[in-house]
mmCIF file of the N, C-alpha and C atoms, coordinates in Angstrom:
data_MODEL
# 
_entry.id   MODEL 
# 
loop_
_atom_site.group_PDB 
_atom_site.id 
_atom_site.type_symbol 
_atom_site.label_atom_id 
_atom_site.label_alt_id 
_atom_site.label_comp_id 
_atom_site.label_asym_id 
_atom_site.label_entity_id 
_atom_site.label_seq_id 
_atom_site.pdbx_PDB_ins_code 
_atom_site.Cartn_x 
_atom_site.Cartn_y 
_atom_site.Cartn_z 
_atom_site.occupancy 
_atom_site.B_iso_or_equiv 
_atom_site.pdbx_formal_charge 
_atom_site.auth_seq_id 
_atom_site.auth_comp_id 
_atom_site.auth_asym_id 
_atom_site.auth_atom_id 
_atom_site.pdbx_PDB_model_num 
ATOM 1   N N  . UNK A 1 1  ? -6.195  26.196  -13.984 1.00 0.00 ? 1  UNK A N  1 
ATOM 2   C CA . UNK A 1 1  ? -5.267  25.401  -13.206 1.00 0.00 ? 1  UNK A CA 1 
ATOM 3   C C  . UNK A 1 1  ? -6.075  24.464  -12.288 1.00 0.00 ? 1  UNK A C  1 
ATOM 4   N N  . UNK A 1 2  ? -5.670  23.200  -12.237 1.00 0.00 ? 2  UNK A N  1 
ATOM 5   C CA . UNK A 1 2  ? -6.314  22.213  -11.372 1.00 0.00 ? 2  UNK A CA 1 
ATOM 6   C C  . UNK A 1 2  ? -5.737  22.353  -9.969  1.00 0.00 ? 2  UNK A C  1 
ATOM 7   N N  . UNK A 1 3  ? -6.622  22.354  -8.975  1.00 0.00 ? 3  UNK A N  1 
ATOM 8   C CA . UNK A 1 3  ? -6.187  22.476  -7.586  1.00 0.00 ? 3  UNK A CA 1 
ATOM 9   C C  . UNK A 1 3  ? -6.706  21.294  -6.776  1.00 0.00 ? 3  UNK A C  1 
ATOM 10  N N  . UNK A 1 4  ? -5.918  20.837  -5.858  1.00 0.00 ? 4  UNK A N  1 
ATOM 11  C CA . UNK A 1 4  ? -6.351  19.807  -4.911  1.00 0.00 ? 4  UNK A CA 1 
ATOM 12  C C  . UNK A 1 4  ? -7.020  20.526  -3.754  1.00 0.00 ? 4  UNK A C  1 
ATOM 13  N N  . UNK A 1 5  ? -8.252  20.132  -3.458  1.00 0.00 ? 5  UNK A N  1 
ATOM 14  C CA . UNK A 1 5  ? -8.973  20.779  -2.355  1.00 0.00 ? 5  UNK A CA 1 
ATOM 15  C C  . UNK A 1 5  ? -9.206  19.828  -1.193  1.00 0.00 ? 5  UNK A C  1 
ATOM 16  N N  . UNK A 1 6  ? -8.738  18.591  -1.321  1.00 0.00 ? 6  UNK A N  1 
ATOM 17  C CA . UNK A 1 6  ? -8.889  17.601  -0.255  1.00 0.00 ? 6  UNK A CA 1 
ATOM 18  C C  . UNK A 1 6  ? -8.922  16.206  -0.839  1.00 0.00 ? 6  UNK A C  1 
ATOM 19  N N  . UNK A 1 7  ? -9.129  15.232  0.000   1.00 0.00 ? 7  UNK A N  1 
ATOM 20  C CA . UNK A 1 7  ? -9.221  13.829  -0.420  1.00 0.00 ? 7  UNK A CA 1 
ATOM 21  C C  . UNK A 1 7  ? -10.605 13.313  -0.093  1.00 0.00 ? 7  UNK A C  1 
ATOM 22  N N  . UNK A 1 8  ? -11.148 12.527  -0.997  1.00 0.00 ? 8  UNK A N  1 
ATOM 23  C CA . UNK A 1 8  ? -12.419 11.856  -0.772  1.00 0.00 ? 8  UNK A CA 1 
ATOM 24  C C  . UNK A 1 8  ? -12.170 10.761  0.262   1.00 0.00 ? 8  UNK A C  1 
ATOM 25  N N  . UNK A 1 9  ? -12.670 10.915  1.460   1.00 0.00 ? 9  UNK A N  1 
ATOM 26  C CA . UNK A 1 9  ? -12.389 9.987   2.557   1.00 0.00 ? 9  UNK A CA 1 
ATOM 27  C C  . UNK A 1 9  ? -12.827 8.550   2.256   1.00 0.00 ? 9  UNK A C  1 
ATOM 28  N N  . UNK A 1 10 ? -13.749 8.341   1.335   1.00 0.00 ? 10 UNK A N  1 
ATOM 29  C CA . UNK A 1 10 ? -14.151 6.981   0.986   1.00 0.00 ? 10 UNK A CA 1 
ATOM 30  C C  . UNK A 1 10 ? -13.071 6.280   0.170   1.00 0.00 ? 10 UNK A C  1 
ATOM 31  N N  . UNK A 1 11 ? -12.111 7.037   -0.368  1.00 0.00 ? 11 UNK A N  1 
ATOM 32  C CA . UNK A 1 11 ? -11.027 6.488   -1.166  1.00 0.00 ? 11 UNK A CA 1 
ATOM 33  C C  . UNK A 1 11 ? -9.711  6.385   -0.398  1.00 0.00 ? 11 UNK A C  1 
ATOM 34  N N  . UNK A 1 12 ? -9.737  6.751   0.881   1.00 0.00 ? 12 UNK A N  1 
ATOM 35  C CA . UNK A 1 12 ? -8.541  6.719   1.718   1.00 0.00 ? 12 UNK A CA 1 
ATOM 36  C C  . UNK A 1 12 ? -8.622  5.497   2.627   1.00 0.00 ? 12 UNK A C  1 
ATOM 37  N N  . UNK A 1 13 ? -7.530  4.733   2.669   1.00 0.00 ? 13 UNK A N  1 
ATOM 38  C CA . UNK A 1 13 ? -7.464  3.523   3.496   1.00 0.00 ? 13 UNK A CA 1 
ATOM 39  C C  . UNK A 1 13 ? -6.398  3.712   4.564   1.00 0.00 ? 13 UNK A C  1 
ATOM 40  N N  . UNK A 1 14 ? -6.489  2.925   5.631   1.00 0.00 ? 14 UNK A N  1 
ATOM 41  C CA . UNK A 1 14 ? -5.509  2.987   6.709   1.00 0.00 ? 14 UNK A CA 1 
ATOM 42  C C  . UNK A 1 14 ? -4.938  1.602   6.969   1.00 0.00 ? 14 UNK A C  1 
ATOM 43  N N  . UNK A 1 15 ? -3.687  1.572   7.378   1.00 0.00 ? 15 UNK A N  1 
ATOM 44  C CA . UNK A 1 15 ? -3.009  0.320   7.687   1.00 0.00 ? 15 UNK A CA 1 
ATOM 45  C C  . UNK A 1 15 ? -1.923  0.632   8.722   1.00 0.00 ? 15 UNK A C  1 
ATOM 46  N N  . UNK A 1 16 ? -1.525  -0.371  9.493   1.00 0.00 ? 16 UNK A N  1 
ATOM 47  C CA . UNK A 1 16 ? -0.444  -0.220  10.462  1.00 0.00 ? 16 UNK A CA 1 
ATOM 48  C C  . UNK A 1 16 ? 0.791   -0.952  9.964   1.00 0.00 ? 16 UNK A C  1 
ATOM 49  N N  . UNK A 1 17 ? 1.931   -0.290  10.021  1.00 0.00 ? 17 UNK A N  1 
ATOM 50  C CA . UNK A 1 17 ? 3.201   -0.917  9.663   1.00 0.00 ? 17 UNK A CA 1 
ATOM 51  C C  . UNK A 1 17 ? 3.578   -1.886  10.784  1.00 0.00 ? 17 UNK A C  1 
ATOM 52  N N  . UNK A 1 18 ? 3.813   -3.121  10.435  1.00 0.00 ? 18 UNK A N  1 
ATOM 53  C CA . UNK A 1 18 ? 4.158   -4.132  11.448  1.00 0.00 ? 18 UNK A CA 1 
ATOM 54  C C  . UNK A 1 18 ? 5.583   -3.978  11.955  1.00 0.00 ? 18 UNK A C  1 
ATOM 55  N N  . UNK A 1 19 ? 6.406   -3.237  11.227  1.00 0.00 ? 19 UNK A N  1 
ATOM 56  C CA . UNK A 1 19 ? 7.791   -3.069  11.635  1.00 0.00 ? 19 UNK A CA 1 
ATOM 57  C C  . UNK A 1 19 ? 7.947   -1.962  12.690  1.00 0.00 ? 19 UNK A C  1 
ATOM 58  N N  . UNK A 1 20 ? 7.324   -0.793  12.452  1.00 0.00 ? 20 UNK A N  1 
ATOM 59  C CA . UNK A 1 20 ? 7.532   0.341   13.363  1.00 0.00 ? 20 UNK A CA 1 
ATOM 60  C C  . UNK A 1 20 ? 6.249   0.840   14.028  1.00 0.00 ? 20 UNK A C  1 
ATOM 61  N N  . UNK A 1 21 ? 5.126   0.177   13.758  1.00 0.00 ? 21 UNK A N  1 
ATOM 62  C CA . UNK A 1 21 ? 3.830   0.481   14.373  1.00 0.00 ? 21 UNK A CA 1 
ATOM 63  C C  . UNK A 1 21 ? 3.249   1.832   13.966  1.00 0.00 ? 21 UNK A C  1 
ATOM 64  N N  . UNK A 1 22 ? 3.736   2.420   12.869  1.00 0.00 ? 22 UNK A N  1 
ATOM 65  C CA . UNK A 1 22 ? 3.174   3.678   12.380  1.00 0.00 ? 22 UNK A CA 1 
ATOM 66  C C  . UNK A 1 22 ? 1.819   3.417   11.733  1.00 0.00 ? 22 UNK A C  1 
ATOM 67  N N  . UNK A 1 23 ? 0.851   4.312   11.976  1.00 0.00 ? 23 UNK A N  1 
ATOM 68  C CA . UNK A 1 23 ? -0.450  4.273   11.305  1.00 0.00 ? 23 UNK A CA 1 
ATOM 69  C C  . UNK A 1 23 ? -0.307  5.053   10.015  1.00 0.00 ? 23 UNK A C  1 
ATOM 70  N N  . UNK A 1 24 ? -0.679  4.443   8.902   1.00 0.00 ? 24 UNK A N  1 
ATOM 71  C CA . UNK A 1 24 ? -0.497  5.046   7.595   1.00 0.00 ? 24 UNK A CA 1 
ATOM 72  C C  . UNK A 1 24 ? -1.823  5.204   6.880   1.00 0.00 ? 24 UNK A C  1 
ATOM 73  N N  . UNK A 1 25 ? -1.973  6.286   6.154   1.00 0.00 ? 25 UNK A N  1 
ATOM 74  C CA . UNK A 1 25 ? -3.141  6.514   5.310   1.00 0.00 ? 25 UNK A CA 1 
ATOM 75  C C  . UNK A 1 25 ? -2.652  6.555   3.872   1.00 0.00 ? 25 UNK A C  1 
ATOM 76  N N  . UNK A 1 26 ? -3.389  5.911   2.967   1.00 0.00 ? 26 UNK A N  1 
ATOM 77  C CA . UNK A 1 26 ? -2.972  5.853   1.574   1.00 0.00 ? 26 UNK A CA 1 
ATOM 78  C C  . UNK A 1 26 ? -4.185  5.796   0.652   1.00 0.00 ? 26 UNK A C  1 
ATOM 79  N N  . UNK A 1 27 ? -3.954  6.104   -0.607  1.00 0.00 ? 27 UNK A N  1 
ATOM 80  C CA . UNK A 1 27 ? -4.982  5.969   -1.643  1.00 0.00 ? 27 UNK A CA 1 
ATOM 81  C C  . UNK A 1 27 ? -4.485  4.977   -2.679  1.00 0.00 ? 27 UNK A C  1 
ATOM 82  N N  . UNK A 1 28 ? -5.370  4.543   -3.550  1.00 0.00 ? 28 UNK A N  1 
ATOM 83  C CA . UNK A 1 28 ? -5.027  3.549   -4.566  1.00 0.00 ? 28 UNK A CA 1 
ATOM 84  C C  . UNK A 1 28 ? -3.829  3.967   -5.410  1.00 0.00 ? 28 UNK A C  1 
ATOM 85  N N  . UNK A 1 29 ? -3.730  5.259   -5.708  1.00 0.00 ? 29 UNK A N  1 
ATOM 86  C CA . UNK A 1 29 ? -2.653  5.728   -6.582  1.00 0.00 ? 29 UNK A CA 1 
ATOM 87  C C  . UNK A 1 29 ? -1.269  5.558   -5.951  1.00 0.00 ? 29 UNK A C  1 
ATOM 88  N N  . UNK A 1 30 ? -1.201  5.352   -4.651  1.00 0.00 ? 30 UNK A N  1 
ATOM 89  C CA . UNK A 1 30 ? 0.078   5.196   -3.955  1.00 0.00 ? 30 UNK A CA 1 
ATOM 90  C C  . UNK A 1 30 ? 0.502   3.737   -3.808  1.00 0.00 ? 30 UNK A C  1 
ATOM 91  N N  . UNK A 1 31 ? -0.378  2.815   -4.160  1.00 0.00 ? 31 UNK A N  1 
ATOM 92  C CA . UNK A 1 31 ? -0.089  1.389   -4.019  1.00 0.00 ? 31 UNK A CA 1 
ATOM 93  C C  . UNK A 1 31 ? 0.773   0.917   -5.187  1.00 0.00 ? 31 UNK A C  1 
ATOM 94  N N  . UNK A 1 32 ? 1.823   0.170   -4.865  1.00 0.00 ? 32 UNK A N  1 
ATOM 95  C CA . UNK A 1 32 ? 2.702   -0.429  -5.865  1.00 0.00 ? 32 UNK A CA 1 
ATOM 96  C C  . UNK A 1 32 ? 2.480   -1.933  -5.849  1.00 0.00 ? 32 UNK A C  1 
ATOM 97  N N  . UNK A 1 33 ? 2.986   -2.628  -6.851  1.00 0.00 ? 33 UNK A N  1 
ATOM 98  C CA . UNK A 1 33 ? 2.811   -4.076  -6.894  1.00 0.00 ? 33 UNK A CA 1 
ATOM 99  C C  . UNK A 1 33 ? 4.012   -4.747  -7.544  1.00 0.00 ? 33 UNK A C  1 
ATOM 100 N N  . UNK A 1 34 ? 4.153   -6.042  -7.241  1.00 0.00 ? 34 UNK A N  1 
ATOM 101 C CA . UNK A 1 34 ? 5.132   -6.877  -7.929  1.00 0.00 ? 34 UNK A CA 1 
ATOM 102 C C  . UNK A 1 34 ? 4.589   -8.300  -7.970  1.00 0.00 ? 34 UNK A C  1 
ATOM 103 N N  . UNK A 1 35 ? 5.073   -9.071  -8.935  1.00 0.00 ? 35 UNK A N  1 
ATOM 104 C CA . UNK A 1 35 ? 4.652   -10.467 -9.070  1.00 0.00 ? 35 UNK A CA 1 
ATOM 105 C C  . UNK A 1 35 ? 5.663   -11.353 -8.364  1.00 0.00 ? 35 UNK A C  1 
ATOM 106 N N  . UNK A 1 36 ? 5.162   -12.250 -7.541  1.00 0.00 ? 36 UNK A N  1 
ATOM 107 C CA . UNK A 1 36 ? 5.996   -13.182 -6.785  1.00 0.00 ? 36 UNK A CA 1 
ATOM 108 C C  . UNK A 1 36 ? 5.739   -14.584 -7.312  1.00 0.00 ? 36 UNK A C  1 
ATOM 109 N N  . UNK A 1 37 ? 6.803   -15.322 -7.592  1.00 0.00 ? 37 UNK A N  1 
ATOM 110 C CA . UNK A 1 37 ? 6.689   -16.705 -8.037  1.00 0.00 ? 37 UNK A CA 1 
ATOM 111 C C  . UNK A 1 37 ? 7.202   -17.606 -6.932  1.00 0.00 ? 37 UNK A C  1 
ATOM 112 N N  . UNK A 1 38 ? 6.373   -18.570 -6.507  1.00 0.00 ? 38 UNK A N  1 
ATOM 113 C CA . UNK A 1 38 ? 6.804   -19.475 -5.438  1.00 0.00 ? 38 UNK A CA 1 
ATOM 114 C C  . UNK A 1 38 ? 7.566   -20.665 -6.024  1.00 0.00 ? 38 UNK A C  1 
ATOM 115 N N  . UNK A 1 39 ? 8.072   -21.525 -5.162  1.00 0.00 ? 39 UNK A N  1 
ATOM 116 C CA . UNK A 1 39 ? 8.900   -22.649 -5.603  1.00 0.00 ? 39 UNK A CA 1 
ATOM 117 C C  . UNK A 1 39 ? 8.143   -23.642 -6.471  1.00 0.00 ? 39 UNK A C  1 
ATOM 118 N N  . UNK A 1 40 ? 6.818   -23.645 -6.403  1.00 0.00 ? 40 UNK A N  1 
ATOM 119 C CA . UNK A 1 40 ? 6.017   -24.546 -7.234  1.00 0.00 ? 40 UNK A CA 1 
ATOM 120 C C  . UNK A 1 40 ? 5.666   -23.964 -8.589  1.00 0.00 ? 40 UNK A C  1 
ATOM 121 N N  . UNK A 1 41 ? 6.060   -22.718 -8.829  1.00 0.00 ? 41 UNK A N  1 
ATOM 122 C CA . UNK A 1 41 ? 5.794   -22.075 -10.104 1.00 0.00 ? 41 UNK A CA 1 
ATOM 123 C C  . UNK A 1 41 ? 4.556   -21.201 -10.117 1.00 0.00 ? 41 UNK A C  1 
ATOM 124 N N  . UNK A 1 42 ? 3.796   -21.200 -9.025  1.00 0.00 ? 42 UNK A N  1 
ATOM 125 C CA . UNK A 1 42 ? 2.611   -20.351 -8.939  1.00 0.00 ? 42 UNK A CA 1 
ATOM 126 C C  . UNK A 1 42 ? 2.997   -18.893 -8.737  1.00 0.00 ? 42 UNK A C  1 
ATOM 127 N N  . UNK A 1 43 ? 2.185   -18.005 -9.262  1.00 0.00 ? 43 UNK A N  1 
ATOM 128 C CA . UNK A 1 43 ? 2.485   -16.576 -9.106  1.00 0.00 ? 43 UNK A CA 1 
ATOM 129 C C  . UNK A 1 43 ? 1.364   -15.868 -8.363  1.00 0.00 ? 43 UNK A C  1 
ATOM 130 N N  . UNK A 1 44 ? 1.739   -14.858 -7.631  1.00 0.00 ? 44 UNK A N  1 
ATOM 131 C CA . UNK A 1 44 ? 0.812   -13.985 -6.920  1.00 0.00 ? 44 UNK A CA 1 
ATOM 132 C C  . UNK A 1 44 ? 1.239   -12.551 -7.169  1.00 0.00 ? 44 UNK A C  1 
ATOM 133 N N  . UNK A 1 45 ? 0.287   -11.652 -7.161  1.00 0.00 ? 45 UNK A N  1 
ATOM 134 C CA . UNK A 1 45 ? 0.593   -10.232 -7.218  1.00 0.00 ? 45 UNK A CA 1 
ATOM 135 C C  . UNK A 1 45 ? 0.535   -9.689  -5.796  1.00 0.00 ? 45 UNK A C  1 
ATOM 136 N N  . UNK A 1 46 ? 1.612   -9.072  -5.354  1.00 0.00 ? 46 UNK A N  1 
ATOM 137 C CA . UNK A 1 46 ? 1.723   -8.513  -4.018  1.00 0.00 ? 46 UNK A CA 1 
ATOM 138 C C  . UNK A 1 46 ? 1.528   -7.006  -4.123  1.00 0.00 ? 46 UNK A C  1 
ATOM 139 N N  . UNK A 1 47 ? 0.592   -6.469  -3.348  1.00 0.00 ? 47 UNK A N  1 
ATOM 140 C CA . UNK A 1 47 ? 0.329   -5.030  -3.310  1.00 0.00 ? 47 UNK A CA 1 
ATOM 141 C C  . UNK A 1 47 ? 0.925   -4.464  -2.031  1.00 0.00 ? 47 UNK A C  1 
ATOM 142 N N  . UNK A 1 48 ? 1.601   -3.326  -2.136  1.00 0.00 ? 48 UNK A N  1 
ATOM 143 C CA . UNK A 1 48 ? 2.275   -2.766  -0.970  1.00 0.00 ? 48 UNK A CA 1 
ATOM 144 C C  . UNK A 1 48 ? 2.427   -1.252  -1.093  1.00 0.00 ? 48 UNK A C  1 
ATOM 145 N N  . UNK A 1 49 ? 2.722   -0.634  0.048   1.00 0.00 ? 49 UNK A N  1 
ATOM 146 C CA . UNK A 1 49 ? 3.182   0.752   0.088   1.00 0.00 ? 49 UNK A CA 1 
ATOM 147 C C  . UNK A 1 49 ? 4.466   0.750   0.907   1.00 0.00 ? 49 UNK A C  1 
ATOM 148 N N  . UNK A 1 50 ? 5.290   1.746   0.699   1.00 0.00 ? 50 UNK A N  1 
ATOM 149 C CA . UNK A 1 50 ? 6.515   1.876   1.484   1.00 0.00 ? 50 UNK A CA 1 
ATOM 150 C C  . UNK A 1 50 ? 6.201   2.741   2.698   1.00 0.00 ? 50 UNK A C  1 
ATOM 151 N N  . UNK A 1 51 ? 6.549   2.265   3.878   1.00 0.00 ? 51 UNK A N  1 
ATOM 152 C CA . UNK A 1 51 ? 6.330   3.025   5.100   1.00 0.00 ? 51 UNK A CA 1 
ATOM 153 C C  . UNK A 1 51 ? 7.303   4.202   5.131   1.00 0.00 ? 51 UNK A C  1 
ATOM 154 N N  . UNK A 1 52 ? 6.797   5.429   5.254   1.00 0.00 ? 52 UNK A N  1 
ATOM 155 C CA . UNK A 1 52 ? 7.708   6.580   5.327   1.00 0.00 ? 52 UNK A CA 1 
ATOM 156 C C  . UNK A 1 52 ? 8.481   6.649   6.645   1.00 0.00 ? 52 UNK A C  1 
ATOM 157 N N  . UNK A 1 53 ? 8.054   5.894   7.647   1.00 0.00 ? 53 UNK A N  1 
ATOM 158 C CA . UNK A 1 53 ? 8.734   5.907   8.942   1.00 0.00 ? 53 UNK A CA 1 
ATOM 159 C C  . UNK A 1 53 ? 9.982   5.049   8.970   1.00 0.00 ? 53 UNK A C  1 
ATOM 160 N N  . UNK A 1 54 ? 9.891   3.846   8.389   1.00 0.00 ? 54 UNK A N  1 
ATOM 161 C CA . UNK A 1 54 ? 11.017  2.918   8.461   1.00 0.00 ? 54 UNK A CA 1 
ATOM 162 C C  . UNK A 1 54 ? 11.508  2.435   7.097   1.00 0.00 ? 54 UNK A C  1 
ATOM 163 N N  . UNK A 1 55 ? 10.734  2.710   6.046   1.00 0.00 ? 55 UNK A N  1 
ATOM 164 C CA . UNK A 1 55 ? 11.152  2.314   4.705   1.00 0.00 ? 55 UNK A CA 1 
ATOM 165 C C  . UNK A 1 55 ? 10.787  0.895   4.310   1.00 0.00 ? 55 UNK A C  1 
ATOM 166 N N  . UNK A 1 56 ? 10.206  0.129   5.223   1.00 0.00 ? 56 UNK A N  1 
ATOM 167 C CA . UNK A 1 56 ? 9.832   -1.262  4.922   1.00 0.00 ? 56 UNK A CA 1 
ATOM 168 C C  . UNK A 1 56 ? 8.541   -1.303  4.105   1.00 0.00 ? 56 UNK A C  1 
ATOM 169 N N  . UNK A 1 57 ? 8.339   -2.417  3.393   1.00 0.00 ? 57 UNK A N  1 
ATOM 170 C CA . UNK A 1 57 ? 7.104   -2.613  2.648   1.00 0.00 ? 57 UNK A CA 1 
ATOM 171 C C  . UNK A 1 57 ? 5.976   -3.004  3.595   1.00 0.00 ? 57 UNK A C  1 
ATOM 172 N N  . UNK A 1 58 ? 4.828   -2.388  3.420   1.00 0.00 ? 58 UNK A N  1 
ATOM 173 C CA . UNK A 1 58 ? 3.612   -2.755  4.155   1.00 0.00 ? 58 UNK A CA 1 
ATOM 174 C C  . UNK A 1 58 ? 2.735   -3.464  3.140   1.00 0.00 ? 58 UNK A C  1 
ATOM 175 N N  . UNK A 1 59 ? 2.551   -4.779  3.323   1.00 0.00 ? 59 UNK A N  1 
ATOM 176 C CA . UNK A 1 59 ? 1.815   -5.594  2.361   1.00 0.00 ? 59 UNK A CA 1 
ATOM 177 C C  . UNK A 1 59 ? 0.441   -5.949  2.912   1.00 0.00 ? 59 UNK A C  1 
ATOM 178 N N  . UNK A 1 60 ? -0.249  -6.813  2.169   1.00 0.00 ? 60 UNK A N  1 
ATOM 179 C CA . UNK A 1 60 ? -1.595  -7.277  2.532   1.00 0.00 ? 60 UNK A CA 1 
ATOM 180 C C  . UNK A 1 60 ? -2.584  -6.133  2.579   1.00 0.00 ? 60 UNK A C  1 
ATOM 181 N N  . UNK A 1 61 ? -2.525  -5.260  1.596   1.00 0.00 ? 61 UNK A N  1 
ATOM 182 C CA . UNK A 1 61 ? -3.444  -4.136  1.509   1.00 0.00 ? 61 UNK A CA 1 
ATOM 183 C C  . UNK A 1 61 ? -4.764  -4.599  0.927   1.00 0.00 ? 61 UNK A C  1 
ATOM 184 N N  . UNK A 1 62 ? -5.778  -3.787  1.055   1.00 0.00 ? 62 UNK A N  1 
ATOM 185 C CA . UNK A 1 62 ? -7.077  -4.108  0.470   1.00 0.00 ? 62 UNK A CA 1 
ATOM 186 C C  . UNK A 1 62 ? -6.922  -4.290  -1.031  1.00 0.00 ? 62 UNK A C  1 
ATOM 187 N N  . UNK A 1 63 ? -7.646  -5.240  -1.595  1.00 0.00 ? 63 UNK A N  1 
ATOM 188 C CA . UNK A 1 63 ? -7.561  -5.516  -3.031  1.00 0.00 ? 63 UNK A CA 1 
ATOM 189 C C  . UNK A 1 63 ? -7.945  -4.278  -3.820  1.00 0.00 ? 63 UNK A C  1 
ATOM 190 N N  . UNK A 1 64 ? -7.190  -4.005  -4.866  1.00 0.00 ? 64 UNK A N  1 
ATOM 191 C CA . UNK A 1 64 ? -7.446  -2.824  -5.686  1.00 0.00 ? 64 UNK A CA 1 
ATOM 192 C C  . UNK A 1 64 ? -7.720  -3.248  -7.092  1.00 0.00 ? 64 UNK A C  1 
# 
């Protein structure tokens, strides 16, 4: 049986939610993404996590 014994701290990132000021810790596996198309037709990939405190998206995460 595989057991989790901890997290590799070099793989854990921190960010502050701008909506509720919660400090959040996350790993790459928790990051979600979506493609955004602007009015000129250009596309960007937006990386985010959902804040467990307020439910809002926390964007501008470190590139993964």
